[in-house]
CHARMM internal coordinates of N, CA and C (Angstrom, degrees):
IC EDIT
DIST 1 N 1 CA 1.4515
DIST 1 CA 1 C 1.5221
ANGL 1 N 1 CA 1 C 111.54
DIST 1 C 2 N 1.3230
ANGL 1 CA 1 C 2 N 116.86
DIHE 1 N 1 CA 1 C 2 N -19.00
DIST 2 N 2 CA 1.4531
ANGL 1 C 2 N 2 CA 118.59
DIHE 1 CA 1 C 2 N 2 CA 179.22
DIST 2 CA 2 C 1.5148
ANGL 2 N 2 CA 2 C 113.97
DIHE 1 C 2 N 2 CA 2 C 78.94
DIST 2 C 3 N 1.3157
ANGL 2 CA 2 C 3 N 118.25
DIHE 2 N 2 CA 2 C 3 N 24.45
DIST 3 N 3 CA 1.4609
ANGL 2 C 3 N 3 CA 123.17
DIHE 2 CA 2 C 3 N 3 CA -179.95
DIST 3 CA 3 C 1.5253
ANGL 3 N 3 CA 3 C 109.39
DIHE 2 C 3 N 3 CA 3 C -128.53
DIST 3 C 4 N 1.3255
ANGL 3 CA 3 C 4 N 116.56
DIHE 3 N 3 CA 3 C 4 N 166.22
DIST 4 N 4 CA 1.4555
ANGL 3 C 4 N 4 CA 121.70
DIHE 3 CA 3 C 4 N 4 CA 177.48
DIST 4 CA 4 C 1.5224
ANGL 4 N 4 CA 4 C 108.80
DIHE 3 C 4 N 4 CA 4 C -98.15
DIST 4 C 5 N 1.3154
ANGL 4 CA 4 C 5 N 116.48
DIHE 4 N 4 CA 4 C 5 N 128.37
DIST 5 N 5 CA 1.4633
ANGL 4 C 5 N 5 CA 122.89
DIHE 4 CA 4 C 5 N 5 CA 177.87
DIST 5 CA 5 C 1.5254
ANGL 5 N 5 CA 5 C 107.29
DIHE 4 C 5 N 5 CA 5 C -121.25
DIST 5 C 6 N 1.3426
ANGL 5 CA 5 C 6 N 117.14
DIHE 5 N 5 CA 5 C 6 N 135.47
DIST 6 N 6 CA 1.4515
ANGL 5 C 6 N 6 CA 122.01
DIHE 5 CA 5 C 6 N 6 CA 179.72
DIST 6 CA 6 C 1.5263
ANGL 6 N 6 CA 6 C 110.17
DIHE 5 C 6 N 6 CA 6 C -87.27
DIST 6 C 7 N 1.3209
ANGL 6 CA 6 C 7 N 116.13
DIHE 6 N 6 CA 6 C 7 N 148.32
DIST 7 N 7 CA 1.4584
ANGL 6 C 7 N 7 CA 122.07
DIHE 6 CA 6 C 7 N 7 CA 174.53
DIST 7 CA 7 C 1.5230
ANGL 7 N 7 CA 7 C 107.63
DIHE 6 C 7 N 7 CA 7 C -131.93
DIST 7 C 8 N 1.3252
ANGL 7 CA 7 C 8 N 116.82
DIHE 7 N 7 CA 7 C 8 N 118.25
DIST 8 N 8 CA 1.4686
ANGL 7 C 8 N 8 CA 120.60
DIHE 7 CA 7 C 8 N 8 CA 178.39
DIST 8 CA 8 C 1.5235
ANGL 8 N 8 CA 8 C 110.55
DIHE 7 C 8 N 8 CA 8 C -75.80
DIST 8 C 9 N 1.3173
ANGL 8 CA 8 C 9 N 117.22
DIHE 8 N 8 CA 8 C 9 N -38.06
DIST 9 N 9 CA 1.4529
ANGL 8 C 9 N 9 CA 122.02
DIHE 8 CA 8 C 9 N 9 CA -177.48
DIST 9 CA 9 C 1.5244
ANGL 9 N 9 CA 9 C 109.50
DIHE 8 C 9 N 9 CA 9 C -103.84
DIST 9 C 10 N 1.3222
ANGL 9 CA 9 C 10 N 116.49
DIHE 9 N 9 CA 9 C 10 N 125.35
DIST 10 N 10 CA 1.4621
ANGL 9 C 10 N 10 CA 120.19
DIHE 9 CA 9 C 10 N 10 CA 179.26
DIST 10 CA 10 C 1.5227
ANGL 10 N 10 CA 10 C 111.79
DIHE 9 C 10 N 10 CA 10 C -88.51
DIST 10 C 11 N 1.3502
ANGL 10 CA 10 C 11 N 117.35
DIHE 10 N 10 CA 10 C 11 N -4.45
DIST 11 N 11 CA 1.4590
ANGL 10 C 11 N 11 CA 120.17
DIHE 10 CA 10 C 11 N 11 CA 178.91
DIST 11 CA 11 C 1.5207
ANGL 11 N 11 CA 11 C 112.58
DIHE 10 C 11 N 11 CA 11 C -105.94
DIST 11 C 12 N 1.3229
ANGL 11 CA 11 C 12 N 118.39
DIHE 11 N 11 CA 11 C 12 N -17.78
DIST 12 N 12 CA 1.4649
ANGL 11 C 12 N 12 CA 121.01
DIHE 11 CA 11 C 12 N 12 CA -179.09
DIST 12 CA 12 C 1.5267
ANGL 12 N 12 CA 12 C 111.51
DIHE 11 C 12 N 12 CA 12 C -120.87
DIST 12 C 13 N 1.3283
ANGL 12 CA 12 C 13 N 116.78
DIHE 12 N 12 CA 12 C 13 N -58.26
DIST 13 N 13 CA 1.4584
ANGL 12 C 13 N 13 CA 120.31
DIHE 12 CA 12 C 13 N 13 CA -175.16
DIST 13 CA 13 C 1.5234
ANGL 13 N 13 CA 13 C 112.69
DIHE 12 C 13 N 13 CA 13 C -70.30
DIST 13 C 14 N 1.3139
ANGL 13 CA 13 C 14 N 117.94
DIHE 13 N 13 CA 13 C 14 N -43.58
DIST 14 N 14 CA 1.4645
ANGL 13 C 14 N 14 CA 120.78
DIHE 13 CA 13 C 14 N 14 CA -175.51
DIST 14 CA 14 C 1.5242
ANGL 14 N 14 CA 14 C 112.94
DIHE 13 C 14 N 14 CA 14 C -62.00
DIST 14 C 15 N 1.3381
ANGL 14 CA 14 C 15 N 119.66
DIHE 14 N 14 CA 14 C 15 N -47.59
DIST 15 N 15 CA 1.4722
ANGL 14 C 15 N 15 CA 118.35
DIHE 14 CA 14 C 15 N 15 CA 176.42
DIST 15 CA 15 C 1.5303
ANGL 15 N 15 CA 15 C 112.64
DIHE 14 C 15 N 15 CA 15 C -61.00
DIST 15 C 16 N 1.3267
ANGL 15 CA 15 C 16 N 117.11
DIHE 15 N 15 CA 15 C 16 N -34.84
DIST 16 N 16 CA 1.4614
ANGL 15 C 16 N 16 CA 120.00
DIHE 15 CA 15 C 16 N 16 CA 177.27
DIST 16 CA 16 C 1.5173
ANGL 16 N 16 CA 16 C 110.91
DIHE 15 C 16 N 16 CA 16 C -64.94
DIST 16 C 17 N 1.3382
ANGL 16 CA 16 C 17 N 116.88
DIHE 16 N 16 CA 16 C 17 N -42.52
DIST 17 N 17 CA 1.4615
ANGL 16 C 17 N 17 CA 120.63
DIHE 16 CA 16 C 17 N 17 CA 178.58
DIST 17 CA 17 C 1.5267
ANGL 17 N 17 CA 17 C 111.64
DIHE 16 C 17 N 17 CA 17 C -60.69
DIST 17 C 18 N 1.3301
ANGL 17 CA 17 C 18 N 116.34
DIHE 17 N 17 CA 17 C 18 N -42.58
DIST 18 N 18 CA 1.4638
ANGL 17 C 18 N 18 CA 119.63
DIHE 17 CA 17 C 18 N 18 CA 178.96
DIST 18 CA 18 C 1.5319
ANGL 18 N 18 CA 18 C 110.51
DIHE 17 C 18 N 18 CA 18 C -65.11
DIST 18 C 19 N 1.3275
ANGL 18 CA 18 C 19 N 116.80
DIHE 18 N 18 CA 18 C 19 N -39.18
DIST 19 N 19 CA 1.4648
ANGL 18 C 19 N 19 CA 120.64
DIHE 18 CA 18 C 19 N 19 CA 178.39
DIST 19 CA 19 C 1.5218
ANGL 19 N 19 CA 19 C 110.42
DIHE 18 C 19 N 19 CA 19 C -63.25
DIST 19 C 20 N 1.3218
ANGL 19 CA 19 C 20 N 117.28
DIHE 19 N 19 CA 19 C 20 N -47.45
DIST 20 N 20 CA 1.4618
ANGL 19 C 20 N 20 CA 121.01
DIHE 19 CA 19 C 20 N 20 CA -179.02
DIST 20 CA 20 C 1.5238
ANGL 20 N 20 CA 20 C 111.86
DIHE 19 C 20 N 20 CA 20 C -66.29
DIST 20 C 21 N 1.3237
ANGL 20 CA 20 C 21 N 117.27
DIHE 20 N 20 CA 20 C 21 N -35.05
DIST 21 N 21 CA 1.4622
ANGL 20 C 21 N 21 CA 120.82
DIHE 20 CA 20 C 21 N 21 CA -177.83
DIST 21 CA 21 C 1.5269
ANGL 21 N 21 CA 21 C 111.94
DIHE 20 C 21 N 21 CA 21 C -60.28
DIST 21 C 22 N 1.3264
ANGL 21 CA 21 C 22 N 117.32
DIHE 21 N 21 CA 21 C 22 N -35.78
DIST 22 N 22 CA 1.4612
ANGL 21 C 22 N 22 CA 120.92
DIHE 21 CA 21 C 22 N 22 CA -175.56
DIST 22 CA 22 C 1.5267
ANGL 22 N 22 CA 22 C 113.24
DIHE 21 C 22 N 22 CA 22 C -108.63
DIST 22 C 23 N 1.3372
ANGL 22 CA 22 C 23 N 117.65
DIHE 22 N 22 CA 22 C 23 N 11.08
DIST 23 N 23 CA 1.4603
ANGL 22 C 23 N 23 CA 122.70
DIHE 22 CA 22 C 23 N 23 CA 178.22
DIST 23 CA 23 C 1.5251
ANGL 23 N 23 CA 23 C 108.64
DIHE 22 C 23 N 23 CA 23 C -92.25
DIST 23 C 24 N 1.3140
ANGL 23 CA 23 C 24 N 117.16
DIHE 23 N 23 CA 23 C 24 N 119.91
DIST 24 N 24 CA 1.4701
ANGL 23 C 24 N 24 CA 121.13
DIHE 23 CA 23 C 24 N 24 CA -177.95
DIST 24 CA 24 C 1.5234
ANGL 24 N 24 CA 24 C 112.88
DIHE 23 C 24 N 24 CA 24 C -69.74
DIST 24 C 25 N 1.3450
ANGL 24 CA 24 C 25 N 118.02
DIHE 24 N 24 CA 24 C 25 N -18.56
DIST 25 N 25 CA 1.4667
ANGL 24 C 25 N 25 CA 121.22
DIHE 24 CA 24 C 25 N 25 CA 178.35
DIST 25 CA 25 C 1.5334
ANGL 25 N 25 CA 25 C 111.85
DIHE 24 C 25 N 25 CA 25 C -81.13
DIST 25 C 26 N 1.3416
ANGL 25 CA 25 C 26 N 117.58
DIHE 25 N 25 CA 25 C 26 N -14.44
DIST 26 N 26 CA 1.4621
ANGL 25 C 26 N 26 CA 121.72
DIHE 25 CA 25 C 26 N 26 CA 179.14
DIST 26 CA 26 C 1.5230
ANGL 26 N 26 CA 26 C 108.86
DIHE 25 C 26 N 26 CA 26 C -91.55
DIST 26 C 27 N 1.3228
ANGL 26 CA 26 C 27 N 116.25
DIHE 26 N 26 CA 26 C 27 N 117.45
DIST 27 N 27 CA 1.4616
ANGL 26 C 27 N 27 CA 120.21
DIHE 26 CA 26 C 27 N 27 CA -179.63
DIST 27 CA 27 C 1.5197
ANGL 27 N 27 CA 27 C 112.32
DIHE 26 C 27 N 27 CA 27 C -82.23
DIST 27 C 28 N 1.3447
ANGL 27 CA 27 C 28 N 116.83
DIHE 27 N 27 CA 27 C 28 N -41.89
DIST 28 N 28 CA 1.4573
ANGL 27 C 28 N 28 CA 120.24
DIHE 27 CA 27 C 28 N 28 CA -179.42
DIST 28 CA 28 C 1.5247
ANGL 28 N 28 CA 28 C 109.93
DIHE 27 C 28 N 28 CA 28 C -162.33
DIST 28 C 29 N 1.3090
ANGL 28 CA 28 C 29 N 116.09
DIHE 28 N 28 CA 28 C 29 N 155.73
DIST 29 N 29 CA 1.4528
ANGL 28 C 29 N 29 CA 122.99
DIHE 28 CA 28 C 29 N 29 CA 170.63
DIST 29 CA 29 C 1.5133
ANGL 29 N 29 CA 29 C 107.23
DIHE 28 C 29 N 29 CA 29 C -146.24
DIST 29 C 30 N 1.3176
ANGL 29 CA 29 C 30 N 116.19
DIHE 29 N 29 CA 29 C 30 N 154.87
DIST 30 N 30 CA 1.4638
ANGL 29 C 30 N 30 CA 120.88
DIHE 29 CA 29 C 30 N 30 CA -170.15
DIST 30 CA 30 C 1.5201
ANGL 30 N 30 CA 30 C 111.40
DIHE 29 C 30 N 30 CA 30 C -124.89
DIST 30 C 31 N 1.3200
ANGL 30 CA 30 C 31 N 114.61
DIHE 30 N 30 CA 30 C 31 N 154.99
DIST 31 N 31 CA 1.4567
ANGL 30 C 31 N 31 CA 122.38
DIHE 30 CA 30 C 31 N 31 CA 175.47
DIST 31 CA 31 C 1.5299
ANGL 31 N 31 CA 31 C 109.64
DIHE 30 C 31 N 31 CA 31 C -68.61
DIST 31 C 32 N 1.3171
ANGL 31 CA 31 C 32 N 116.31
DIHE 31 N 31 CA 31 C 32 N 165.61
DIST 32 N 32 CA 1.4618
ANGL 31 C 32 N 32 CA 120.62
DIHE 31 CA 31 C 32 N 32 CA 177.74
DIST 32 CA 32 C 1.5213
ANGL 32 N 32 CA 32 C 109.92
DIHE 31 C 32 N 32 CA 32 C -66.22
DIST 32 C 33 N 1.3443
ANGL 32 CA 32 C 33 N 117.50
DIHE 32 N 32 CA 32 C 33 N 144.59
DIST 33 N 33 CA 1.4633
ANGL 32 C 33 N 33 CA 119.76
DIHE 32 CA 32 C 33 N 33 CA 179.49
DIST 33 CA 33 C 1.5295
ANGL 33 N 33 CA 33 C 111.58
DIHE 32 C 33 N 33 CA 33 C -68.80
DIST 33 C 34 N 1.3251
ANGL 33 CA 33 C 34 N 115.68
DIHE 33 N 33 CA 33 C 34 N 161.19
DIST 34 N 34 CA 1.4625
ANGL 33 C 34 N 34 CA 121.85
DIHE 33 CA 33 C 34 N 34 CA 179.15
DIST 34 CA 34 C 1.5333
ANGL 34 N 34 CA 34 C 110.58
DIHE 33 C 34 N 34 CA 34 C -66.38
DIST 34 C 35 N 1.3263
ANGL 34 CA 34 C 35 N 116.24
DIHE 34 N 34 CA 34 C 35 N 151.32
DIST 35 N 35 CA 1.4638
ANGL 34 C 35 N 35 CA 122.40
DIHE 34 CA 34 C 35 N 35 CA 177.41
DIST 35 CA 35 C 1.5236
ANGL 35 N 35 CA 35 C 107.93
DIHE 34 C 35 N 35 CA 35 C -114.90
DIST 35 C 36 N 1.3252
ANGL 35 CA 35 C 36 N 116.06
DIHE 35 N 35 CA 35 C 36 N 135.02
DIST 36 N 36 CA 1.4575
ANGL 35 C 36 N 36 CA 121.87
DIHE 35 CA 35 C 36 N 36 CA -179.13
DIST 36 CA 36 C 1.5305
ANGL 36 N 36 CA 36 C 108.09
DIHE 35 C 36 N 36 CA 36 C -121.24
DIST 36 C 37 N 1.3257
ANGL 36 CA 36 C 37 N 116.66
DIHE 36 N 36 CA 36 C 37 N 143.11
DIST 37 N 37 CA 1.4566
ANGL 36 C 37 N 37 CA 122.32
DIHE 36 CA 36 C 37 N 37 CA 177.33
DIST 37 CA 37 C 1.5329
ANGL 37 N 37 CA 37 C 109.01
DIHE 36 C 37 N 37 CA 37 C -92.31
DIST 37 C 38 N 1.3185
ANGL 37 CA 37 C 38 N 116.82
DIHE 37 N 37 CA 37 C 38 N 120.36
DIST 38 N 38 CA 1.4489
ANGL 37 C 38 N 38 CA 122.88
DIHE 37 CA 37 C 38 N 38 CA -177.14
DIST 38 CA 38 C 1.5349
ANGL 38 N 38 CA 38 C 109.67
DIHE 37 C 38 N 38 CA 38 C -107.66
DIST 38 C 39 N 1.3412
ANGL 38 CA 38 C 39 N 118.84
DIHE 38 N 38 CA 38 C 39 N 114.51
DIST 39 N 39 CA 1.4705
ANGL 38 C 39 N 39 CA 120.09
DIHE 38 CA 38 C 39 N 39 CA 179.89
DIST 39 CA 39 C 1.5301
ANGL 39 N 39 CA 39 C 110.03
DIHE 38 C 39 N 39 CA 39 C -70.24
DIST 39 C 40 N 1.3390
ANGL 39 CA 39 C 40 N 116.07
DIHE 39 N 39 CA 39 C 40 N 133.64
DIST 40 N 40 CA 1.4629
ANGL 39 C 40 N 40 CA 121.81
DIHE 39 CA 39 C 40 N 40 CA 179.20
DIST 40 CA 40 C 1.5237
ANGL 40 N 40 CA 40 C 109.60
DIHE 39 C 40 N 40 CA 40 C -135.67
DIST 40 C 41 N 1.3083
ANGL 40 CA 40 C 41 N 116.47
DIHE 40 N 40 CA 40 C 41 N 165.06
DIST 41 N 41 CA 1.4598
ANGL 40 C 41 N 41 CA 123.01
DIHE 40 CA 40 C 41 N 41 CA 171.72
DIST 41 CA 41 C 1.5264
ANGL 41 N 41 CA 41 C 106.66
DIHE 40 C 41 N 41 CA 41 C -111.79
DIST 41 C 42 N 1.3349
ANGL 41 CA 41 C 42 N 116.85
DIHE 41 N 41 CA 41 C 42 N 121.05
DIST 42 N 42 CA 1.4561
ANGL 41 C 42 N 42 CA 121.41
DIHE 41 CA 41 C 42 N 42 CA -177.49
DIST 42 CA 42 C 1.5265
ANGL 42 N 42 CA 42 C 110.88
DIHE 41 C 42 N 42 CA 42 C -73.48
DIST 42 C 43 N 1.3178
ANGL 42 CA 42 C 43 N 116.46
DIHE 42 N 42 CA 42 C 43 N 170.84
DIST 43 N 43 CA 1.4595
ANGL 42 C 43 N 43 CA 122.32
DIHE 42 CA 42 C 43 N 43 CA -178.26
DIST 43 CA 43 C 1.5260
ANGL 43 N 43 CA 43 C 111.93
DIHE 42 C 43 N 43 CA 43 C -61.65
DIST 43 C 44 N 1.3496
ANGL 43 CA 43 C 44 N 117.24
DIHE 43 N 43 CA 43 C 44 N -29.19
DIST 44 N 44 CA 1.4641
ANGL 43 C 44 N 44 CA 120.02
DIHE 43 CA 43 C 44 N 44 CA 179.40
DIST 44 CA 44 C 1.5262
ANGL 44 N 44 CA 44 C 112.23
DIHE 43 C 44 N 44 CA 44 C -86.06
DIST 44 C 45 N 1.3504
ANGL 44 CA 44 C 45 N 117.98
DIHE 44 N 44 CA 44 C 45 N 5.19
DIST 45 N 45 CA 1.4592
ANGL 44 C 45 N 45 CA 122.05
DIHE 44 CA 44 C 45 N 45 CA 175.90
DIST 45 CA 45 C 1.5159
ANGL 45 N 45 CA 45 C 115.08
DIHE 44 C 45 N 45 CA 45 C 92.41
DIST 45 C 46 N 1.3181
ANGL 45 CA 45 C 46 N 117.89
DIHE 45 N 45 CA 45 C 46 N -6.73
DIST 46 N 46 CA 1.4630
ANGL 45 C 46 N 46 CA 120.90
DIHE 45 CA 45 C 46 N 46 CA -179.21
DIST 46 CA 46 C 1.5183
ANGL 46 N 46 CA 46 C 110.65
DIHE 45 C 46 N 46 CA 46 C -80.82
DIST 46 C 47 N 1.3332
ANGL 46 CA 46 C 47 N 115.92
DIHE 46 N 46 CA 46 C 47 N 146.01
DIST 47 N 47 CA 1.4601
ANGL 46 C 47 N 47 CA 121.05
DIHE 46 CA 46 C 47 N 47 CA 176.42
DIST 47 CA 47 C 1.5268
ANGL 47 N 47 CA 47 C 109.39
DIHE 46 C 47 N 47 CA 47 C -80.23
DIST 47 C 48 N 1.3078
ANGL 47 CA 47 C 48 N 115.46
DIHE 47 N 47 CA 47 C 48 N 142.82
DIST 48 N 48 CA 1.4560
ANGL 47 C 48 N 48 CA 121.19
DIHE 47 CA 47 C 48 N 48 CA -179.26
DIST 48 CA 48 C 1.5255
ANGL 48 N 48 CA 48 C 108.95
DIHE 47 C 48 N 48 CA 48 C -150.93
DIST 48 C 49 N 1.3044
ANGL 48 CA 48 C 49 N 116.91
DIHE 48 N 48 CA 48 C 49 N 177.56
DIST 49 N 49 CA 1.4601
ANGL 48 C 49 N 49 CA 122.73
DIHE 48 CA 48 C 49 N 49 CA 176.21
DIST 49 CA 49 C 1.5187
ANGL 49 N 49 CA 49 C 109.02
DIHE 48 C 49 N 49 CA 49 C -124.88
DIST 49 C 50 N 1.3144
ANGL 49 CA 49 C 50 N 115.65
DIHE 49 N 49 CA 49 C 50 N 140.04
DIST 50 N 50 CA 1.4557
ANGL 49 C 50 N 50 CA 122.17
DIHE 49 CA 49 C 50 N 50 CA 175.77
DIST 50 CA 50 C 1.5204
ANGL 50 N 50 CA 50 C 107.66
DIHE 49 C 50 N 50 CA 50 C -115.43
DIST 50 C 51 N 1.3338
ANGL 50 CA 50 C 51 N 117.05
DIHE 50 N 50 CA 50 C 51 N 129.27
DIST 51 N 51 CA 1.4515
ANGL 50 C 51 N 51 CA 120.01
DIHE 50 CA 50 C 51 N 51 CA 177.94
DIST 51 CA 51 C 1.5088
ANGL 51 N 51 CA 51 C 109.34
DIHE 50 C 51 N 51 CA 51 C -80.62
DIST 51 C 52 N 1.3186
ANGL 51 CA 51 C 52 N 116.58
DIHE 51 N 51 CA 51 C 52 N 132.84
DIST 52 N 52 CA 1.4569
ANGL 51 C 52 N 52 CA 123.25
DIHE 51 CA 51 C 52 N 52 CA -176.67
DIST 52 CA 52 C 1.5245
ANGL 52 N 52 CA 52 C 108.32
DIHE 51 C 52 N 52 CA 52 C -125.05
DIST 52 C 53 N 1.3294
ANGL 52 CA 52 C 53 N 116.17
DIHE 52 N 52 CA 52 C 53 N 126.23
DIST 53 N 53 CA 1.4540
ANGL 52 C 53 N 53 CA 120.91
DIHE 52 CA 52 C 53 N 53 CA 177.72
DIST 53 CA 53 C 1.5226
ANGL 53 N 53 CA 53 C 108.57
DIHE 52 C 53 N 53 CA 53 C -88.31
DIST 53 C 54 N 1.3223
ANGL 53 CA 53 C 54 N 115.85
DIHE 53 N 53 CA 53 C 54 N 126.69
DIST 54 N 54 CA 1.4596
ANGL 53 C 54 N 54 CA 120.81
DIHE 53 CA 53 C 54 N 54 CA -177.39
DIST 54 CA 54 C 1.5222
ANGL 54 N 54 CA 54 C 109.22
DIHE 53 C 54 N 54 CA 54 C -89.71
DIST 54 C 55 N 1.3119
ANGL 54 CA 54 C 55 N 116.58
DIHE 54 N 54 CA 54 C 55 N 110.79
DIST 55 N 55 CA 1.4656
ANGL 54 C 55 N 55 CA 121.63
DIHE 54 CA 54 C 55 N 55 CA 178.07
DIST 55 CA 55 C 1.5197
ANGL 55 N 55 CA 55 C 109.30
DIHE 54 C 55 N 55 CA 55 C -89.30
DIST 55 C 56 N 1.3060
ANGL 55 CA 55 C 56 N 116.07
DIHE 55 N 55 CA 55 C 56 N 135.32
DIST 56 N 56 CA 1.4613
ANGL 55 C 56 N 56 CA 120.66
DIHE 55 CA 55 C 56 N 56 CA 178.79
DIST 56 CA 56 C 1.5219
ANGL 56 N 56 CA 56 C 108.69
DIHE 55 C 56 N 56 CA 56 C -107.80
DIST 56 C 57 N 1.3078
ANGL 56 CA 56 C 57 N 115.73
DIHE 56 N 56 CA 56 C 57 N 133.89
DIST 57 N 57 CA 1.4656
ANGL 56 C 57 N 57 CA 120.37
DIHE 56 CA 56 C 57 N 57 CA 178.62
DIST 57 CA 57 C 1.4939
ANGL 57 N 57 CA 57 C 110.64
DIHE 56 C 57 N 57 CA 57 C -104.90
END
COOR INIT
IC SEED 1 N 1 CA 1 C
IC BUILD
């Protein structure tokens, strides 16, 4: 595809990426979406953060 894709796992994700890169039946694959920290107030009143994955359409 001519792009850089990240792999967190070198035993699971990386071999899959190499397989998809040279598989003619695979048209495209994408990197993981960005993660954003969303500040929230929990039910007990304490402040916390919730991780939110940003999906792009």
